[in-house]
N, CA, C and O atoms as a Tripos MOL2 file, in Angstrom:
@<TRIPOS>MOLECULE
protein
  312   311    78     0     0
PROTEIN
NO_CHARGES

@<TRIPOS>ATOM
      1 N          19.6500   55.9440  -35.2930 N.3       1 MET1
      2 CA         20.8890   55.8650  -36.0600 C.3       1 MET1
      3 C          21.3410   54.4120  -36.1250 C.2       1 MET1
      4 O          21.2660   53.6950  -35.1280 O.2       1 MET1
      5 N          21.8100   53.9730  -37.2890 N.am      2 ALA2
      6 CA         22.2930   52.6170  -37.4690 C.3       2 ALA2
      7 C          23.5580   52.4020  -36.6470 C.2       2 ALA2
      8 O          24.3890   53.2990  -36.5020 O.2       2 ALA2
      9 N          23.6790   51.2100  -36.1220 N.am      3 GLU3
     10 CA         24.8050   50.9140  -35.2340 C.3       3 GLU3
     11 C          25.5030   49.6420  -35.6820 C.2       3 GLU3
     12 O          24.8480   48.6490  -36.0010 O.2       3 GLU3
     13 N          26.8570   49.6680  -35.7080 N.am      4 ARG4
     14 CA         27.6260   48.4680  -36.0150 C.3       4 ARG4
     15 C          27.6150   47.5730  -34.7850 C.2       4 ARG4
     16 O          27.9020   48.0100  -33.6700 O.2       4 ARG4
     17 N          27.2760   46.3110  -35.0170 N.am      5 MET5
     18 CA         27.2070   45.3410  -33.9340 C.3       5 MET5
     19 C          27.8180   44.0260  -34.4050 C.2       5 MET5
     20 O          27.8230   43.7280  -35.5990 O.2       5 MET5
     21 N          28.3310   43.2430  -33.4630 N.am      6 THR6
     22 CA         28.7930   41.9030  -33.8010 C.3       6 THR6
     23 C          27.5800   40.9930  -33.9540 C.2       6 THR6
     24 O          26.4840   41.3280  -33.5030 O.2       6 THR6
     25 N          27.7750   39.8620  -34.5800 N.am      7 TYR7
     26 CA         26.6920   38.8930  -34.7450 C.3       7 TYR7
     27 C          26.1240   38.5050  -33.3820 C.2       7 TYR7
     28 O          24.9080   38.4120  -33.2130 O.2       7 TYR7
     29 N          26.9980   38.2810  -32.4250 N.am      8 GLU8
     30 CA         26.5620   37.8890  -31.0840 C.3       8 GLU8
     31 C          25.7350   38.9870  -30.4190 C.2       8 GLU8
     32 O          24.7420   38.6930  -29.7540 O.2       8 GLU8
     33 N          26.1300   40.2420  -30.5890 N.am      9 GLU9
     34 CA         25.3640   41.3660  -30.0300 C.3       9 GLU9
     35 C          23.9730   41.4460  -30.6720 C.2       9 GLU9
     36 O          22.9780   41.6940  -29.9910 O.2       9 GLU9
     37 N          23.9190   41.2330  -31.9820 N.am     10 ILE10
     38 CA         22.6450   41.2580  -32.6910 C.3      10 ILE10
     39 C          21.7310   40.1520  -32.1710 C.2      10 ILE10
     40 O          20.5530   40.3950  -31.9080 O.2      10 ILE10
     41 N          22.2560   38.9570  -32.0230 N.am     11 GLU11
     42 CA         21.4600   37.8270  -31.5560 C.3      11 GLU11
     43 C          20.9190   38.0740  -30.1410 C.2      11 GLU11
     44 O          19.8000   37.6650  -29.8300 O.2      11 GLU11
     45 N          21.6980   38.7340  -29.2890 N.am     12 ARG12
     46 CA         21.2350   39.0480  -27.9240 C.3      12 ARG12
     47 C          20.2340   40.2000  -27.9140 C.2      12 ARG12
     48 O          19.3000   40.2000  -27.1110 O.2      12 ARG12
     49 N          20.4170   41.1750  -28.7940 N.am     13 ALA13
     50 CA         19.6070   42.3920  -28.7550 C.3      13 ALA13
     51 C          18.2230   42.2320  -29.3990 C.2      13 ALA13
     52 O          17.2890   42.9370  -29.0170 O.2      13 ALA13
     53 N          18.0770   41.3280  -30.3570 N.am     14 PHE14
     54 CA         16.8430   41.2740  -31.1450 C.3      14 PHE14
     55 C          16.2220   39.8800  -31.2150 C.2      14 PHE14
     56 O          15.9090   39.4140  -32.3100 O.2      14 PHE14
     57 N          16.0350   39.2060  -30.0930 N.am     15 PRO15
     58 CA         15.4200   37.8650  -30.1590 C.3      15 PRO15
     59 C          13.9930   37.9570  -30.7010 C.2      15 PRO15
     60 O          13.2320   38.8560  -30.3430 O.2      15 PRO15
     61 N          13.6550   37.0150  -31.5640 N.am     16 GLY16
     62 CA         12.3130   36.9830  -32.1220 C.3      16 GLY16
     63 C          12.0550   38.0310  -33.1880 C.2      16 GLY16
     64 O          10.8990   38.3210  -33.4980 O.2      16 GLY16
     65 N          13.1150   38.6100  -33.7580 N.am     17 GLU17
     66 CA         12.9590   39.6550  -34.7760 C.3      17 GLU17
     67 C          13.7500   39.3220  -36.0350 C.2      17 GLU17
     68 O          14.7450   38.5980  -36.0010 O.2      17 GLU17
     69 N          13.2760   39.8750  -37.1420 N.am     18 TRP18
     70 CA         14.0290   39.8670  -38.3850 C.3      18 TRP18
     71 C          15.0050   41.0350  -38.3310 C.2      18 TRP18
     72 O          14.6470   42.1370  -37.9150 O.2      18 TRP18
     73 N          16.2290   40.7860  -38.7500 N.am     19 VAL19
     74 CA         17.2840   41.8050  -38.6920 C.3      19 VAL19
     75 C          17.8470   42.0090  -40.0980 C.2      19 VAL19
     76 O          18.1490   41.0460  -40.8020 O.2      19 VAL19
     77 N          17.9830   43.2680  -40.4940 N.am     20 VAL20
     78 CA         18.5880   43.6290  -41.7770 C.3      20 VAL20
     79 C          19.8910   44.3560  -41.4810 C.2      20 VAL20
     80 O          19.9210   45.3170  -40.7110 O.2      20 VAL20
     81 N          20.9700   43.8830  -42.1060 N.am     21 VAL21
     82 CA         22.3110   44.4020  -41.8360 C.3      21 VAL21
     83 C          22.9590   44.7920  -43.1550 C.2      21 VAL21
     84 O          22.8620   44.0710  -44.1480 O.2      21 VAL21
     85 N          23.6200   45.9430  -43.1480 N.am     22 ARG22
     86 CA         24.4180   46.3870  -44.2960 C.3      22 ARG22
     87 C          25.8520   46.5890  -43.8350 C.2      22 ARG22
     88 O          26.1530   46.5200  -42.6430 O.2      22 ARG22
     89 N          26.7290   46.8400  -44.7960 N.am     23 ASP23
     90 CA         28.1410   47.0880  -44.4960 C.3      23 ASP23
     91 C          28.6740   46.0060  -43.5680 C.2      23 ASP23
     92 O          29.3170   46.3000  -42.5610 O.2      23 ASP23
     93 N          28.4020   44.7510  -43.9160 N.am     24 PHE24
     94 CA         28.7660   43.6380  -43.0520 C.3      24 PHE24
     95 C          30.1040   43.0220  -43.4390 C.2      24 PHE24
     96 O          30.5930   43.1820  -44.5570 O.2      24 PHE24
     97 N          30.6670   42.3220  -42.4850 N.am     25 VAL25
     98 CA         31.9040   41.5710  -42.6740 C.3      25 VAL25
     99 C          31.5510   40.1080  -42.4460 C.2      25 VAL25
    100 O          30.8530   39.7680  -41.4910 O.2      25 VAL25
    101 N          32.0490   39.2300  -43.3500 N.am     26 HIS26
    102 CA         31.7930   37.8020  -43.1650 C.3      26 HIS26
    103 C          33.0870   37.0310  -43.3620 C.2      26 HIS26
    104 O          34.0540   37.5350  -43.9340 O.2      26 HIS26
    105 N          33.0810   35.7920  -42.8730 N.am     27 ASP27
    106 CA         34.2620   34.9500  -43.0290 C.3      27 ASP27
    107 C          34.1850   34.2010  -44.3580 C.2      27 ASP27
    108 O          33.2760   34.4380  -45.1540 O.2      27 ASP27
    109 N          35.1350   33.3010  -44.5950 N.am     28 ASP28
    110 CA         35.1820   32.5760  -45.8630 C.3      28 ASP28
    111 C          33.9610   31.6930  -46.0900 C.2      28 ASP28
    112 O          33.6450   31.3460  -47.2280 O.2      28 ASP28
    113 N          33.2770   31.3300  -45.0100 N.am     29 ALA29
    114 CA         32.0730   30.5060  -45.1190 C.3      29 ALA29
    115 C          30.8150   31.3740  -45.2080 C.2      29 ALA29
    116 O          29.7010   30.8660  -45.0800 O.2      29 ALA29
    117 N          30.9870   32.6550  -45.4220 N.am     30 THR30
    118 CA         29.9190   33.6650  -45.5130 C.3      30 THR30
    119 C          29.0910   33.7830  -44.2340 C.2      30 THR30
    120 O          27.9110   34.1310  -44.2800 O.2      30 THR30
    121 N          29.7090   33.4960  -43.1070 N.am     31 ILE31
    122 CA         29.0570   33.6910  -41.8190 C.3      31 ILE31
    123 C          29.3220   35.1300  -41.3840 C.2      31 ILE31
    124 O          30.4680   35.5760  -41.3270 O.2      31 ILE31
    125 N          28.2390   35.8480  -41.0790 N.am     32 ILE32
    126 CA         28.3510   37.2520  -40.6910 C.3      32 ILE32
    127 C          29.1210   37.3840  -39.3840 C.2      32 ILE32
    128 O          28.8260   36.6950  -38.4080 O.2      32 ILE32
    129 N          30.0960   38.2620  -39.3730 N.am     33 LYS33
    130 CA         30.8700   38.5620  -38.1580 C.3      33 LYS33
    131 C          30.3480   39.8190  -37.4710 C.2      33 LYS33
    132 O          30.1780   39.8410  -36.2520 O.2      33 LYS33
    133 N          30.0930   40.8740  -38.2600 N.am     34 ASP34
    134 CA         29.5200   42.1110  -37.7420 C.3      34 ASP34
    135 C          28.9460   42.9010  -38.9040 C.2      34 ASP34
    136 O          29.2010   42.5990  -40.0700 O.2      34 ASP34
    137 N          28.1660   43.9190  -38.5630 N.am     35 GLY35
    138 CA         27.5770   44.7630  -39.5880 C.3      35 GLY35
    139 C          26.7810   45.8790  -38.9550 C.2      35 GLY35
    140 O          26.6560   45.9650  -37.7330 O.2      35 GLY35
    141 N          26.2460   46.7300  -39.8050 N.am     36 VAL36
    142 CA         25.4450   47.8670  -39.3630 C.3      36 VAL36
    143 C          23.9700   47.4730  -39.4470 C.2      36 VAL36
    144 O          23.4530   47.2020  -40.5310 O.2      36 VAL36
    145 N          23.3090   47.4430  -38.3090 N.am     37 VAL37
    146 CA         21.8880   47.0990  -38.2500 C.3      37 VAL37
    147 C          21.0810   48.3010  -38.7490 C.2      37 VAL37
    148 O          21.1210   49.3800  -38.1570 O.2      37 VAL37
    149 N          20.3500   48.0950  -39.8440 N.am     38 VAL38
    150 CA         19.5580   49.1850  -40.4200 C.3      38 VAL38
    151 C          18.0610   48.9790  -40.2220 C.2      38 VAL38
    152 O          17.2760   49.9040  -40.4290 O.2      38 VAL38
    153 N          17.6640   47.7800  -39.8270 N.am     39 ALA39
    154 CA         16.2530   47.5170  -39.5320 C.3      39 ALA39
    155 C          16.1470   46.2660  -38.6830 C.2      39 ALA39
    156 O          16.9430   45.3370  -38.8210 O.2      39 ALA39
    157 N          15.1550   46.2510  -37.8020 N.am     40 HIS40
    158 CA         14.8180   45.0470  -37.0470 C.3      40 HIS40
    159 C          13.3530   45.1290  -36.6590 C.2      40 HIS40
    160 O          12.8630   46.1690  -36.2200 O.2      40 HIS40
    161 N          12.6650   44.0040  -36.8320 N.am     41 THR41
    162 CA         11.2240   43.9640  -36.5870 C.3      41 THR41
    163 C          10.7810   42.5140  -36.4460 C.2      41 THR41
    164 O          11.3710   41.6260  -37.0610 O.2      41 THR41
    165 N           9.7520   42.2630  -35.6460 N.am     42 PRO42
    166 CA          9.2070   40.9100  -35.5890 C.3      42 PRO42
    167 C           8.3530   40.5740  -36.8280 C.2      42 PRO42
    168 O           7.9850   39.4180  -37.0330 O.2      42 PRO42
    169 N           8.0470   41.5690  -37.6340 N.am     43 ASP43
    170 CA          7.1900   41.4050  -38.8060 C.3      43 ASP43
    171 C           8.0280   41.1100  -40.0500 C.2      43 ASP43
    172 O           8.7500   41.9750  -40.5460 O.2      43 ASP43
    173 N           7.9230   39.8850  -40.5420 N.am     44 ARG44
    174 CA          8.7210   39.4720  -41.7010 C.3      44 ARG44
    175 C           8.4530   40.3610  -42.9050 C.2      44 ARG44
    176 O           9.3930   40.7760  -43.5830 O.2      44 ARG44
    177 N           7.1890   40.6620  -43.1820 N.am     45 ALA45
    178 CA          6.8440   41.4890  -44.3440 C.3      45 ALA45
    179 C           7.4620   42.8810  -44.2330 C.2      45 ALA45
    180 O           7.9510   43.4220  -45.2250 O.2      45 ALA45
    181 N           7.4440   43.4570  -43.0470 N.am     46 ALA46
    182 CA          8.0380   44.7860  -42.8470 C.3      46 ALA46
    183 C           9.5430   44.7420  -43.0870 C.2      46 ALA46
    184 O          10.1070   45.6640  -43.6770 O.2      46 ALA46
    185 N          10.1890   43.6790  -42.6340 N.am     47 ALA47
    186 CA         11.6360   43.5460  -42.8560 C.3      47 ALA47
    187 C          11.9380   43.4760  -44.3430 C.2      47 ALA47
    188 O          12.8770   44.1170  -44.8140 O.2      47 ALA47
    189 N          11.1600   42.7090  -45.0830 N.am     48 HIS48
    190 CA         11.3920   42.5940  -46.5150 C.3      48 HIS48
    191 C          11.0580   43.8870  -47.2600 C.2      48 HIS48
    192 O          11.6990   44.2000  -48.2640 O.2      48 HIS48
    193 N          10.0810   44.6300  -46.7910 N.am     49 ARG49
    194 CA          9.7960   45.9430  -47.4080 C.3      49 ARG49
    195 C          10.9770   46.8940  -47.2230 C.2      49 ARG49
    196 O          11.2550   47.7170  -48.0940 O.2      49 ARG49
    197 N          11.6650   46.7830  -46.1030 N.am     50 ALA50
    198 CA         12.8280   47.6510  -45.8480 C.3      50 ALA50
    199 C          13.9240   47.4250  -46.8730 C.2      50 ALA50
    200 O          14.7190   48.3280  -47.1330 O.2      50 ALA50
    201 N          13.9820   46.2490  -47.4530 N.am     51 LEU51
    202 CA         15.0330   45.9250  -48.4250 C.3      51 LEU51
    203 C          14.9130   46.7370  -49.7090 C.2      51 LEU51
    204 O          15.9030   46.9350  -50.4140 O.2      51 LEU51
    205 N          13.7250   47.2010  -50.0110 N.am     52 ASP52
    206 CA         13.5090   47.9550  -51.2550 C.3      52 ASP52
    207 C          14.3080   49.2480  -51.3200 C.2      52 ASP52
    208 O          14.5290   49.7840  -52.4050 O.2      52 ASP52
    209 N          14.7390   49.7500  -50.1820 N.am     53 SER53
    210 CA         15.4710   51.0230  -50.1810 C.3      53 SER53
    211 C          16.9800   50.8470  -50.3430 C.2      53 SER53
    212 O          17.7180   51.8320  -50.3300 O.2      53 SER53
    213 N          17.4470   49.6100  -50.4950 N.am     54 PHE54
    214 CA         18.8890   49.3600  -50.5910 C.3      54 PHE54
    215 C          19.2840   49.0040  -52.0110 C.2      54 PHE54
    216 O          18.6170   48.2160  -52.6810 O.2      54 PHE54
    217 N          20.3810   49.5990  -52.4600 N.am     55 ASP55
    218 CA         20.9030   49.3000  -53.7880 C.3      55 ASP55
    219 C          22.1140   48.3780  -53.7500 C.2      55 ASP55
    220 O          22.5380   47.8710  -54.7880 O.2      55 ASP55
    221 N          22.6740   48.1550  -52.5680 N.am     56 ASP56
    222 CA         23.8720   47.3300  -52.4830 C.3      56 ASP56
    223 C          23.6060   46.1240  -51.5910 C.2      56 ASP56
    224 O          22.4570   45.8340  -51.2580 O.2      56 ASP56
    225 N          24.6480   45.4350  -51.2130 N.am     57 ALA57
    226 CA         24.5320   44.1810  -50.4710 C.3      57 ALA57
    227 C          23.9120   44.3790  -49.0970 C.2      57 ALA57
    228 O          24.1070   45.4040  -48.4440 O.2      57 ALA57
    229 N          23.1680   43.3810  -48.6820 N.am     58 PHE58
    230 CA         22.5800   43.3570  -47.3440 C.3      58 PHE58
    231 C          22.4760   41.9050  -46.9060 C.2      58 PHE58
    232 O          22.5780   40.9890  -47.7230 O.2      58 PHE58
    233 N          22.2780   41.7090  -45.6410 N.am     59 ALA59
    234 CA         22.0010   40.3840  -45.0970 C.3      59 ALA59
    235 C          20.7370   40.4950  -44.2610 C.2      59 ALA59
    236 O          20.4940   41.5180  -43.6200 O.2      59 ALA59
    237 N          19.9370   39.4400  -44.2700 N.am     60 ILE60
    238 CA         18.7110   39.4250  -43.4800 C.3      60 ILE60
    239 C          18.5680   38.0410  -42.8650 C.2      60 ILE60
    240 O          18.8240   37.0320  -43.5220 O.2      60 ILE60
    241 N          18.1580   37.9970  -41.5990 N.am     61 TRP61
    242 CA         17.8880   36.7220  -40.9520 C.3      61 TRP61
    243 C          16.9630   36.9150  -39.7640 C.2      61 TRP61
    244 O          16.7980   38.0190  -39.2460 O.2      61 TRP61
    245 N          16.3630   35.8010  -39.3500 N.am     62 PHE62
    246 CA         15.4950   35.8050  -38.1900 C.3      62 PHE62
    247 C          16.3070   35.3620  -36.9850 C.2      62 PHE62
    248 O          16.9660   34.3230  -37.0320 O.2      62 PHE62
    249 N          16.2700   36.1270  -35.9150 N.am     63 VAL63
    250 CA         17.0000   35.7910  -34.6960 C.3      63 VAL63
    251 C          16.1070   34.8760  -33.8590 C.2      63 VAL63
    252 O          15.0440   35.2870  -33.3930 O.2      63 VAL63
    253 N          16.5400   33.6630  -33.6780 N.am     64 GLY64
    254 CA         15.7760   32.7540  -32.8430 C.3      64 GLY64
    255 C          15.4920   31.4150  -33.4870 C.2      64 GLY64
    256 O          14.6620   30.6570  -32.9860 O.2      64 GLY64
    257 N          16.1420   31.1130  -34.5550 N.am     65 GLY65
    258 CA         15.9540   29.8060  -35.1580 C.3      65 GLY65
    259 C          15.1210   29.8570  -36.4180 C.2      65 GLY65
    260 O          14.6070   30.9060  -36.8040 O.2      65 GLY65
    261 N          14.9970   28.7100  -37.0500 N.am     66 PRO66
    262 CA         14.2650   28.6340  -38.3200 C.3      66 PRO66
    263 C          12.7990   29.0200  -38.1620 C.2      66 PRO66
    264 O          12.1680   28.7510  -37.1390 O.2      66 PRO66
    265 N          12.2800   29.6580  -39.2070 N.am     67 ARG67
    266 CA         10.8680   30.0160  -39.2630 C.3      67 ARG67
    267 C          10.2690   29.3590  -40.5130 C.2      67 ARG67
    268 O          10.9790   29.1560  -41.4980 O.2      67 ARG67
    269 N           9.0020   29.0320  -40.4870 N.am     68 PRO68
    270 CA          8.3870   28.4440  -41.6910 C.3      68 PRO68
    271 C           8.5770   29.3520  -42.9030 C.2      68 PRO68
    272 O           8.3370   30.5580  -42.8280 O.2      68 PRO68
    273 N           9.0040   28.7730  -44.0060 N.am     69 GLY69
    274 CA          9.1460   29.5320  -45.2420 C.3      69 GLY69
    275 C          10.4530   30.2830  -45.3890 C.2      69 GLY69
    276 O          10.6290   31.0190  -46.3590 O.2      69 GLY69
    277 N          11.3740   30.1180  -44.4510 N.am     70 PHE70
    278 CA         12.6620   30.8080  -44.5600 C.3      70 PHE70
    279 C          13.7700   29.8170  -44.2830 C.2      70 PHE70
    280 O          13.6840   29.0220  -43.3470 O.2      70 PHE70
    281 N          14.7940   29.8630  -45.0840 N.am     71 CYS71
    282 CA         15.8720   28.8880  -44.9400 C.3      71 CYS71
    283 C          17.2100   29.5990  -44.8350 C.2      71 CYS71
    284 O          17.8070   29.9380  -45.8560 O.2      71 CYS71
    285 N          17.6860   29.8300  -43.6340 N.am     72 GLY72
    286 CA         19.0230   30.3620  -43.4130 C.3      72 GLY72
    287 C          19.1920   31.8220  -43.7170 C.2      72 GLY72
    288 O          18.2350   32.5950  -43.6840 O.2      72 GLY72
    289 N          20.4190   32.1970  -44.0140 N.am     73 LEU73
    290 CA         20.8230   33.5760  -44.2480 C.3      73 LEU73
    291 C          20.7000   33.9010  -45.7270 C.2      73 LEU73
    292 O          21.1200   33.1160  -46.5770 O.2      73 LEU73
    293 N          20.1390   35.0290  -46.0280 N.am     74 LEU74
    294 CA         19.9730   35.4730  -47.4070 C.3      74 LEU74
    295 C          20.8230   36.7040  -47.6350 C.2      74 LEU74
    296 O          20.6460   37.7190  -46.9610 O.2      74 LEU74
    297 N          21.7460   36.6210  -48.5800 N.am     75 THR75
    298 CA         22.5830   37.7570  -48.9290 C.3      75 THR75
    299 C          22.4070   38.0090  -50.4200 C.2      75 THR75
    300 O          22.6160   37.0990  -51.2220 O.2      75 THR75
    301 N          22.0340   39.1990  -50.8010 N.am     76 LEU76
    302 CA         21.8040   39.5250  -52.2030 C.3      76 LEU76
    303 C          22.6250   40.7270  -52.6170 C.2      76 LEU76
    304 O          22.8730   41.6410  -51.8310 O.2      76 LEU76
    305 N          23.0350   40.7030  -53.8540 N.am     77 LEU77
    306 CA         23.6720   41.8770  -54.4700 C.3      77 LEU77
    307 C          22.7370   42.3530  -55.5610 C.2      77 LEU77
    308 O          22.2140   41.5530  -56.3380 O.2      77 LEU77
    309 N          22.5280   43.6520  -55.6190 N.am     78 ARG78
    310 CA         21.6740   44.2090  -56.6690 C.3      78 ARG78
    311 C          22.4970   45.0010  -57.6320 C.2      78 ARG78
    312 O          21.9610   45.5540  -58.5930 O.2      78 ARG78
@<TRIPOS>BOND
     1     1     2 1
     2     2     3 1
     3     3     4 2
     4     3     5 am
     5     5     6 1
     6     6     7 1
     7     7     8 2
     8     7     9 am
     9     9    10 1
    10    10    11 1
    11    11    12 2
    12    11    13 am
    13    13    14 1
    14    14    15 1
    15    15    16 2
    16    15    17 am
    17    17    18 1
    18    18    19 1
    19    19    20 2
    20    19    21 am
    21    21    22 1
    22    22    23 1
    23    23    24 2
    24    23    25 am
    25    25    26 1
    26    26    27 1
    27    27    28 2
    28    27    29 am
    29    29    30 1
    30    30    31 1
    31    31    32 2
    32    31    33 am
    33    33    34 1
    34    34    35 1
    35    35    36 2
    36    35    37 am
    37    37    38 1
    38    38    39 1
    39    39    40 2
    40    39    41 am
    41    41    42 1
    42    42    43 1
    43    43    44 2
    44    43    45 am
    45    45    46 1
    46    46    47 1
    47    47    48 2
    48    47    49 am
    49    49    50 1
    50    50    51 1
    51    51    52 2
    52    51    53 am
    53    53    54 1
    54    54    55 1
    55    55    56 2
    56    55    57 am
    57    57    58 1
    58    58    59 1
    59    59    60 2
    60    59    61 am
    61    61    62 1
    62    62    63 1
    63    63    64 2
    64    63    65 am
    65    65    66 1
    66    66    67 1
    67    67    68 2
    68    67    69 am
    69    69    70 1
    70    70    71 1
    71    71    72 2
    72    71    73 am
    73    73    74 1
    74    74    75 1
    75    75    76 2
    76    75    77 am
    77    77    78 1
    78    78    79 1
    79    79    80 2
    80    79    81 am
    81    81    82 1
    82    82    83 1
    83    83    84 2
    84    83    85 am
    85    85    86 1
    86    86    87 1
    87    87    88 2
    88    87    89 am
    89    89    90 1
    90    90    91 1
    91    91    92 2
    92    91    93 am
    93    93    94 1
    94    94    95 1
    95    95    96 2
    96    95    97 am
    97    97    98 1
    98    98    99 1
    99    99   100 2
   100    99   101 am
   101   101   102 1
   102   102   103 1
   103   103   104 2
   104   103   105 am
   105   105   106 1
   106   106   107 1
   107   107   108 2
   108   107   109 am
   109   109   110 1
   110   110   111 1
   111   111   112 2
   112   111   113 am
   113   113   114 1
   114   114   115 1
   115   115   116 2
   116   115   117 am
   117   117   118 1
   118   118   119 1
   119   119   120 2
   120   119   121 am
   121   121   122 1
   122   122   123 1
   123   123   124 2
   124   123   125 am
   125   125   126 1
   126   126   127 1
   127   127   128 2
   128   127   129 am
   129   129   130 1
   130   130   131 1
   131   131   132 2
   132   131   133 am
   133   133   134 1
   134   134   135 1
   135   135   136 2
   136   135   137 am
   137   137   138 1
   138   138   139 1
   139   139   140 2
   140   139   141 am
   141   141   142 1
   142   142   143 1
   143   143   144 2
   144   143   145 am
   145   145   146 1
   146   146   147 1
   147   147   148 2
   148   147   149 am
   149   149   150 1
   150   150   151 1
   151   151   152 2
   152   151   153 am
   153   153   154 1
   154   154   155 1
   155   155   156 2
   156   155   157 am
   157   157   158 1
   158   158   159 1
   159   159   160 2
   160   159   161 am
   161   161   162 1
   162   162   163 1
   163   163   164 2
   164   163   165 am
   165   165   166 1
   166   166   167 1
   167   167   168 2
   168   167   169 am
   169   169   170 1
   170   170   171 1
   171   171   172 2
   172   171   173 am
   173   173   174 1
   174   174   175 1
   175   175   176 2
   176   175   177 am
   177   177   178 1
   178   178   179 1
   179   179   180 2
   180   179   181 am
   181   181   182 1
   182   182   183 1
   183   183   184 2
   184   183   185 am
   185   185   186 1
   186   186   187 1
   187   187   188 2
   188   187   189 am
   189   189   190 1
   190   190   191 1
   191   191   192 2
   192   191   193 am
   193   193   194 1
   194   194   195 1
   195   195   196 2
   196   195   197 am
   197   197   198 1
   198   198   199 1
   199   199   200 2
   200   199   201 am
   201   201   202 1
   202   202   203 1
   203   203   204 2
   204   203   205 am
   205   205   206 1
   206   206   207 1
   207   207   208 2
   208   207   209 am
   209   209   210 1
   210   210   211 1
   211   211   212 2
   212   211   213 am
   213   213   214 1
   214   214   215 1
   215   215   216 2
   216   215   217 am
   217   217   218 1
   218   218   219 1
   219   219   220 2
   220   219   221 am
   221   221   222 1
   222   222   223 1
   223   223   224 2
   224   223   225 am
   225   225   226 1
   226   226   227 1
   227   227   228 2
   228   227   229 am
   229   229   230 1
   230   230   231 1
   231   231   232 2
   232   231   233 am
   233   233   234 1
   234   234   235 1
   235   235   236 2
   236   235   237 am
   237   237   238 1
   238   238   239 1
   239   239   240 2
   240   239   241 am
   241   241   242 1
   242   242   243 1
   243   243   244 2
   244   243   245 am
   245   245   246 1
   246   246   247 1
   247   247   248 2
   248   247   249 am
   249   249   250 1
   250   250   251 1
   251   251   252 2
   252   251   253 am
   253   253   254 1
   254   254   255 1
   255   255   256 2
   256   255   257 am
   257   257   258 1
   258   258   259 1
   259   259   260 2
   260   259   261 am
   261   261   262 1
   262   262   263 1
   263   263   264 2
   264   263   265 am
   265   265   266 1
   266   266   267 1
   267   267   268 2
   268   267   269 am
   269   269   270 1
   270   270   271 1
   271   271   272 2
   272   271   273 am
   273   273   274 1
   274   274   275 1
   275   275   276 2
   276   275   277 am
   277   277   278 1
   278   278   279 1
   279   279   280 2
   280   279   281 am
   281   281   282 1
   282   282   283 1
   283   283   284 2
   284   283   285 am
   285   285   286 1
   286   286   287 1
   287   287   288 2
   288   287   289 am
   289   289   290 1
   290   290   291 1
   291   291   292 2
   292   291   293 am
   293   293   294 1
   294   294   295 1
   295   295   296 2
   296   295   297 am
   297   297   298 1
   298   298   299 1
   299   299   300 2
   300   299   301 am
   301   301   302 1
   302   302   303 1
   303   303   304 2
   304   303   305 am
   305   305   306 1
   306   306   307 1
   307   307   308 2
   308   307   309 am
   309   309   310 1
   310   310   311 1
   311   311   312 2
@<TRIPOS>SUBSTRUCTURE
     1 MET1         2 RESIDUE 1 A MET
     2 ALA2         6 RESIDUE 1 A ALA
     3 GLU3        10 RESIDUE 1 A GLU
     4 ARG4        14 RESIDUE 1 A ARG
     5 MET5        18 RESIDUE 1 A MET
     6 THR6        22 RESIDUE 1 A THR
     7 TYR7        26 RESIDUE 1 A TYR
     8 GLU8        30 RESIDUE 1 A GLU
     9 GLU9        34 RESIDUE 1 A GLU
    10 ILE10       38 RESIDUE 1 A ILE
    11 GLU11       42 RESIDUE 1 A GLU
    12 ARG12       46 RESIDUE 1 A ARG
    13 ALA13       50 RESIDUE 1 A ALA
    14 PHE14       54 RESIDUE 1 A PHE
    15 PRO15       58 RESIDUE 1 A PRO
    16 GLY16       62 RESIDUE 1 A GLY
    17 GLU17       66 RESIDUE 1 A GLU
    18 TRP18       70 RESIDUE 1 A TRP
    19 VAL19       74 RESIDUE 1 A VAL
    20 VAL20       78 RESIDUE 1 A VAL
    21 VAL21       82 RESIDUE 1 A VAL
    22 ARG22       86 RESIDUE 1 A ARG
    23 ASP23       90 RESIDUE 1 A ASP
    24 PHE24       94 RESIDUE 1 A PHE
    25 VAL25       98 RESIDUE 1 A VAL
    26 HIS26      102 RESIDUE 1 A HIS
    27 ASP27      106 RESIDUE 1 A ASP
    28 ASP28      110 RESIDUE 1 A ASP
    29 ALA29      114 RESIDUE 1 A ALA
    30 THR30      118 RESIDUE 1 A THR
    31 ILE31      122 RESIDUE 1 A ILE
    32 ILE32      126 RESIDUE 1 A ILE
    33 LYS33      130 RESIDUE 1 A LYS
    34 ASP34      134 RESIDUE 1 A ASP
    35 GLY35      138 RESIDUE 1 A GLY
    36 VAL36      142 RESIDUE 1 A VAL
    37 VAL37      146 RESIDUE 1 A VAL
    38 VAL38      150 RESIDUE 1 A VAL
    39 ALA39      154 RESIDUE 1 A ALA
    40 HIS40      158 RESIDUE 1 A HIS
    41 THR41      162 RESIDUE 1 A THR
    42 PRO42      166 RESIDUE 1 A PRO
    43 ASP43      170 RESIDUE 1 A ASP
    44 ARG44      174 RESIDUE 1 A ARG
    45 ALA45      178 RESIDUE 1 A ALA
    46 ALA46      182 RESIDUE 1 A ALA
    47 ALA47      186 RESIDUE 1 A ALA
    48 HIS48      190 RESIDUE 1 A HIS
    49 ARG49      194 RESIDUE 1 A ARG
    50 ALA50      198 RESIDUE 1 A ALA
    51 LEU51      202 RESIDUE 1 A LEU
    52 ASP52      206 RESIDUE 1 A ASP
    53 SER53      210 RESIDUE 1 A SER
    54 PHE54      214 RESIDUE 1 A PHE
    55 ASP55      218 RESIDUE 1 A ASP
    56 ASP56      222 RESIDUE 1 A ASP
    57 ALA57      226 RESIDUE 1 A ALA
    58 PHE58      230 RESIDUE 1 A PHE
    59 ALA59      234 RESIDUE 1 A ALA
    60 ILE60      238 RESIDUE 1 A ILE
    61 TRP61      242 RESIDUE 1 A TRP
    62 PHE62      246 RESIDUE 1 A PHE
    63 VAL63      250 RESIDUE 1 A VAL
    64 GLY64      254 RESIDUE 1 A GLY
    65 GLY65      258 RESIDUE 1 A GLY
    66 PRO66      262 RESIDUE 1 A PRO
    67 ARG67      266 RESIDUE 1 A ARG
    68 PRO68      270 RESIDUE 1 A PRO
    69 GLY69      274 RESIDUE 1 A GLY
    70 PHE70      278 RESIDUE 1 A PHE
    71 CYS71      282 RESIDUE 1 A CYS
    72 GLY72      286 RESIDUE 1 A GLY
    73 LEU73      290 RESIDUE 1 A LEU
    74 LEU74      294 RESIDUE 1 A LEU
    75 THR75      298 RESIDUE 1 A THR
    76 LEU76      302 RESIDUE 1 A LEU
    77 LEU77      306 RESIDUE 1 A LEU
    78 ARG78      310 RESIDUE 1 A ARG
């Protein structure tokens, strides 16, 4: 079951993984404060495949610092 977590809880719970969050809250600088974790995996391709099932806004990021080929937080509206 998906669980609402704060950004800090997510960072502690999923080191070295890609995290997909929906129903998120962000501040004026678009920094995620909390959200519902709907997927987490160390496999970047698997995380991106999970996005295909969403019709609304989501956020995705890698917990643990920059990775080659990825730059920061990606938030998309479909």
